C-alpha positions, 0 to 999 in steps of 0.5 A: 638524192640518196637514191641517185647517189646508189645509182651512180655507185652501180653504173661504175661497179657496171663498168667496172666489171664490164671491162675486168670481163674484156681485160680480166683485169684491169690494165695499169700499160696502154699502148699509144699510137706510135707503139701500134704504129710499131706493131703492126709494121714488125709483126705480120700475124696481127696485121691478118687480123680482123679490126675485132681480132686486132683490138683484142690482141692490143688488148692481150700485148698489153696485158703482157705487158703489165705481169712481166718485166722485160730487162735488157743485158748490155742494152736499152730495152727498146719499144719495138723490143717490147712489142716483139718480145709481147708479140712472141707471148701473145700469138700462142695463146691468142685463143685461150681465153682468160689464160694467161702466162704463171710461170714467167715474170721476166724476161732478159734481153739480150744483144745475141747469142749466149752460152749455158752459162748465160755469157755473151761475150768470149767463148767461141759456144755461144750458139743459144739464142733462146733459153726459159730458166731453172732451178735459181732462173726459174720465172726467168726468161733469157732472148736474144735481142738479134734472134727474136728481130730475125723471127719477125723479118721478112725473112725468117723462114720457118723461125721465130726464137719468140714463139719458140720459148713462148711455146716451151711455157706452154708445154711447160704449164701442165707441170712437165716440159715434155712435148705433150701440151697435154693442157690444151690438146683434147684429151683423144688428139694426146696418144695420135700426137704422141704417136705422129711425133715420133713417126716426124721426129725418126723422118728428122732424123732419116733426113726425109722431113723439112722441119729444121733437124733441131725439132729431133733434138727432143719431144719438147723441142718438136714441139716447140719447133714445129708451133714455130713452123704452124705459126710462121707457114701455116700454108706451107705446114698445111700442105706438106703435114696436113694432120700434124697442122691439124693436130696443131690447130686443135692445140692452139684454136687457131686456124693460120692457114685460112684466117 
């Protein structure tokens, strides 16, 4: 009898580590069928994946929702909101094995744009769609629900506010939000990336680029803006900026133009 008991213990341990190995950690959040339908309805990136990758994407969505709290400010958070926030986080890191966001614990969802003092009512300077917190707001992210939804709409163009802000977190992971993804881009490609980034920023400033002018604000915004372009209009980016596309493909370990 004791041998049977030992076998059961060993088998249970094997199952645990199999599941732990798949997820990286056991999750409490499990998407239900309704939430999976919302995922398919709103996240085109997900729809372009193979069946195996769809299962993996759901797995990473569950991991994110298990570790990051999403709160509404002036609104009630819906399942669609949660799916869109989580997808924004997962898309850039989808090919990073066992990588998780350690620099965000909370996402605050505002109804619409807000100002530098985090106010979304009154005033004329409420033009911020998303922000990664610093100082006393460190570990927090603020997103406009209106901008988040627009980013996953059919006619969003090259913009996706959610992806933009989570790319800032990736950029910040090496200790500096400087537009240089040192922890992800192979070392030999860092110098070409910096050279290309400055060249393209100059082209934006001269009005000779189709990249969003906001990308010329600084290097960090350039990286976030072109990452939006990479995931939202990969074929267009590859056709118009093949070298830039290639470096972003190396950075994210993805080739979305050739699914």
